[in-house]
C-alpha positions as CSV (number, residue, x, y, z in Angstrom):
1,M,-13.7,-1.4,18.0
2,K,-10.5,-2.2,16.2
3,S,-8.4,0.9,15.4
4,K,-7.6,1.3,11.7
5,L,-5.1,3.6,10.0
6,V,-5.0,4.3,6.3
7,I,-1.6,5.4,5.0
8,I,-1.7,7.4,1.8
9,P,1.6,8.6,0.3
10,T,1.3,11.7,-1.9
11,Y,3.3,13.7,-4.4
12,N,1.5,16.3,-6.4
13,E,-2.0,15.1,-5.5
14,V,-3.6,18.5,-4.9
15,E,-6.6,17.6,-7.2
16,N,-7.3,14.4,-5.2
17,A,-6.2,15.1,-1.6
18,E,-9.4,16.5,-0.1
19,K,-11.6,14.2,-2.0
20,I,-9.8,11.0,-0.9
21,I,-9.7,12.2,2.7
22,R,-13.4,12.9,2.8
23,A,-14.2,9.6,1.1
24,V,-12.2,7.5,3.6
25,L,-13.2,9.4,6.7
26,G,-16.8,9.2,5.6
27,L,-16.9,5.4,5.8
28,E,-18.6,3.5,8.6
29,G,-16.3,1.9,11.1
30,E,-14.0,4.7,12.1
31,H,-10.8,5.0,10.1
32,H,-7.9,7.4,10.6
33,I,-5.6,8.7,7.9
34,L,-1.9,9.4,7.8
35,I,-0.8,11.3,4.7
36,I,2.9,11.1,3.9
37,D,3.8,13.9,1.6
38,D,7.1,13.9,-0.1
39,G,7.5,17.7,-0.5
40,S,4.8,18.2,-3.1
41,P,5.4,21.6,-4.8
42,D,1.7,21.8,-5.8
43,G,0.5,22.5,-2.3
44,T,-0.9,19.0,-1.5
45,A,0.4,19.3,2.1
46,D,-1.3,22.7,2.6
47,V,-4.7,21.2,1.5
48,V,-4.2,18.3,4.1
49,K,-3.2,20.6,6.9
50,G,-6.2,22.8,6.2
51,L,-8.5,19.8,6.8
52,I,-6.8,18.7,10.1
53,P,-9.0,21.0,12.4
54,E,-12.1,19.6,10.8
55,F,-11.0,16.0,11.4
56,D,-9.1,16.5,14.6
57,G,-7.7,13.3,16.0
58,R,-8.4,11.3,12.7
59,L,-6.3,13.0,10.1
60,F,-2.5,13.3,10.4
61,I,0.3,14.3,8.0
62,M,4.0,13.5,7.9
63,E,6.0,15.9,5.6
64,R,9.2,14.7,4.1
65,S,11.8,16.8,2.3
66,G,11.5,15.2,-1.2
67,K,10.8,12.2,-3.3
68,L,12.3,9.4,-1.1
69,G,10.5,6.5,-2.6
70,L,7.2,4.7,-2.0
71,G,8.7,2.0,0.1
72,T,10.4,4.4,2.5
73,A,7.1,6.3,2.9
74,Y,5.2,3.2,3.9
75,I,8.0,2.0,6.2
76,A,7.9,5.4,8.0
77,G,4.1,5.1,8.2
78,F,4.2,1.6,9.5
79,K,6.5,2.6,12.3
80,W,4.3,5.6,13.1
81,A,1.3,3.3,13.3
82,L,3.0,0.7,15.5
83,E,4.1,3.4,18.0
84,R,0.5,4.5,18.3
85,G,-1.0,1.1,18.8
86,Y,-3.2,0.7,15.6
87,D,-4.6,-2.8,15.2
88,Y,-4.8,-2.6,11.3
89,V,-2.8,-0.6,8.9
90,F,-3.9,-0.1,5.3
91,E,-2.0,1.0,2.2
92,M,-3.8,2.9,-0.6
93,D,-3.2,5.4,-3.4
94,A,-4.5,9.0,-3.3
95,D,-5.9,9.0,-6.9
96,F,-9.0,6.8,-6.5
97,S,-7.5,3.9,-8.4
98,H,-8.3,2.1,-5.1
99,D,-11.9,2.5,-4.2
100,P,-12.3,3.7,-0.5
101,A,-15.5,1.6,-0.4
102,D,-13.4,-1.5,-0.6
103,L,-11.5,-0.8,2.7
104,P,-14.1,-2.5,4.8
105,R,-13.9,-5.6,2.6
106,L,-10.1,-5.8,3.2
107,F,-10.7,-5.4,6.9
108,D,-13.4,-8.1,6.9
109,A,-10.9,-10.5,5.2
110,C,-8.5,-10.0,8.0
111,E,-11.2,-10.3,10.7
112,A,-12.2,-13.6,9.0
113,G,-8.7,-15.1,9.5
114,A,-6.2,-13.6,7.2
115,D,-3.1,-11.8,8.6
116,L,-3.0,-9.5,5.6
117,S,-5.4,-8.9,2.8
118,V,-4.7,-7.6,-0.7
119,G,-7.1,-5.8,-3.0
120,S,-6.4,-7.9,-6.1
121,R,-6.8,-7.0,-9.7
122,Y,-6.0,-10.5,-11.0
123,C,-7.3,-13.2,-8.6
124,D,-10.7,-13.2,-10.4
125,G,-9.7,-12.5,-14.0
126,V,-8.4,-9.1,-14.9
127,S,-10.3,-6.2,-13.2
128,V,-8.7,-3.1,-14.6
129,V,-10.5,-0.1,-16.1
130,N,-9.1,2.6,-18.4
131,W,-5.5,1.3,-18.4
132,P,-3.6,1.1,-21.8
133,I,-3.3,-2.5,-22.9
134,G,0.5,-2.3,-22.7
135,R,0.4,-1.4,-19.1
136,I,-2.1,-4.1,-18.3
137,L,0.1,-6.7,-19.9
138,M,3.2,-5.4,-18.1
139,S,1.5,-5.5,-14.7
140,Y,-0.2,-8.9,-15.3
141,C,3.0,-10.5,-16.6
142,A,5.0,-9.0,-13.7
143,S,2.7,-10.9,-11.3
144,I,3.2,-14.2,-13.3
145,Y,7.0,-13.5,-13.2
146,V,6.9,-13.1,-9.4
147,R,4.8,-16.3,-8.8
148,K,7.2,-18.3,-11.0
149,T,10.4,-16.9,-9.6
150,L,9.5,-16.8,-5.9
151,G,7.2,-19.8,-5.9
152,V,4.3,-18.1,-4.0
153,K,0.7,-18.2,-5.0
154,I,-0.1,-14.5,-5.0
155,F,-2.0,-13.3,-8.1
156,D,-1.4,-9.6,-7.6
157,S,2.0,-9.3,-5.9
158,T,2.5,-5.7,-7.0
159,A,-0.8,-4.4,-5.6
160,G,-0.7,-1.3,-3.5
161,F,-4.1,-1.8,-1.8
162,V,-3.3,-3.8,1.3
163,C,-4.5,-4.3,4.9
164,Y,-1.9,-5.5,7.4
165,S,-2.7,-6.8,10.9
166,R,-0.5,-5.3,13.6
167,K,1.3,-8.6,14.2
168,V,2.5,-8.8,10.6
169,L,4.2,-5.4,10.8
170,E,5.6,-6.2,14.3
171,T,7.2,-9.4,13.0
172,I,8.7,-8.2,9.7
173,D,12.1,-6.5,10.1
174,L,11.1,-3.2,8.5
175,D,14.6,-1.9,8.6
176,A,15.7,-4.9,6.4
177,V,13.3,-4.1,3.6
178,Q,15.4,-3.2,0.6
179,M,13.2,-2.2,-2.4
180,K,11.9,1.3,-2.5
181,G,9.6,1.5,-5.5
182,Y,6.8,-0.9,-6.5
183,G,9.1,-3.8,-5.8
184,F,8.5,-2.9,-2.2
185,Q,5.0,-4.3,-2.5
186,I,6.3,-7.6,-3.7
187,E,8.9,-7.8,-1.0
188,M,6.4,-7.1,1.8
189,K,4.0,-9.7,0.6
190,Y,6.7,-12.4,0.0
191,T,8.3,-11.7,3.4
192,A,4.9,-12.0,5.2
193,V,4.2,-15.3,3.5
194,K,7.7,-16.7,4.2
195,L,7.2,-15.8,7.8
196,G,4.1,-18.0,8.0
197,F,1.4,-15.4,7.8
198,K,-1.9,-16.1,5.9
199,L,-2.5,-13.8,2.9
200,A,-6.0,-13.4,1.4
201,E,-6.7,-11.8,-2.0
202,V,-10.0,-9.8,-2.3
203,P,-11.1,-9.1,-5.8
204,V,-11.4,-5.4,-6.6
205,I,-11.8,-3.2,-9.7
206,F,-8.8,-1.0,-10.3
207,V,-9.6,2.3,-12.1
208,N,-6.9,4.4,-13.7
209,R,-6.6,7.8,-12.2
210,K,-8.8,10.6,-13.6
211,E,-6.8,13.6,-12.2
212,G,-3.1,14.1,-11.6
213,T,-0.2,12.3,-13.2
214,S,1.1,8.8,-12.8
215,K,4.4,8.3,-10.8
216,M,5.4,5.1,-12.6
217,S,8.8,4.9,-14.4
218,G,11.0,2.5,-16.1
219,G,13.4,2.5,-13.2
220,I,10.6,1.3,-10.9
221,F,10.1,-1.8,-13.0
222,G,13.8,-2.4,-13.3
223,E,14.3,-2.4,-9.6
224,A,11.4,-4.8,-9.2
225,F,12.7,-7.2,-11.9
226,W,16.2,-7.6,-10.4
227,G,15.0,-7.2,-6.9
228,V,12.8,-10.3,-7.2
229,I,15.7,-12.4,-8.3
230,K,17.8,-11.2,-5.3
231,L,14.8,-11.8,-3.1
232,R,14.6,-15.5,-4.2
233,F,18.0,-16.1,-2.6
234,R,17.6,-14.1,0.6
235,T,17.0,-15.7,4.0
236,I,13.9,-14.2,5.5
237,K,14.1,-13.8,9.3
238,P,11.6,-12.2,11.7
239,K,12.5,-9.0,13.5
240,K,14.7,-9.6,16.6
241,T,12.9,-8.6,19.8
242,A,14.6,-7.2,22.8
């Protein structure tokens, strides 16, 4: 059986932490979870640590000192996963905007030939529930902007619901990834495609969070806008191996 790790970054997700952990670990086809908590003052880490004895060997936590950025959380998680030999590594949010039941579909897409698969809101129309229309337009237009600027056919480049095969994460120079917010998602997908990996988009329904508060900000979008322009002129090289 292929080993699978689901990385879930958290900041103030005490309402969702236990529920998302139980939902993921209750799926068929054994998954492991790495929670990366950025010093949540609401006790999120304590909830996770309280569940570790129940899910011994399947649930892990990495605690960081503060809000260091989504991208740095995933980079730390990727390195952790590679050190422990996982075959597939997933990204997903803690707030159930990504349905845990779709994790097997992302895995199946990779097993069918993709090197990485993306839970896509826009590859089959617009599949978003309970988002304000302004946010839908901003997100959808951002993906169009990325396609036009970078010349890649990815319908949902900002998606944070992703499955990476091990070889993708081994090849990308993780230390060279520059964007820390949601631009990180664009940079990782673009880098993978430029390095010759096959990306598949799997249509999913994205549901706005019911509990907790969004971590989006204007600064995140600003980084992504200018970061994409810089990315267009960067030379993408694989990680150097010893």
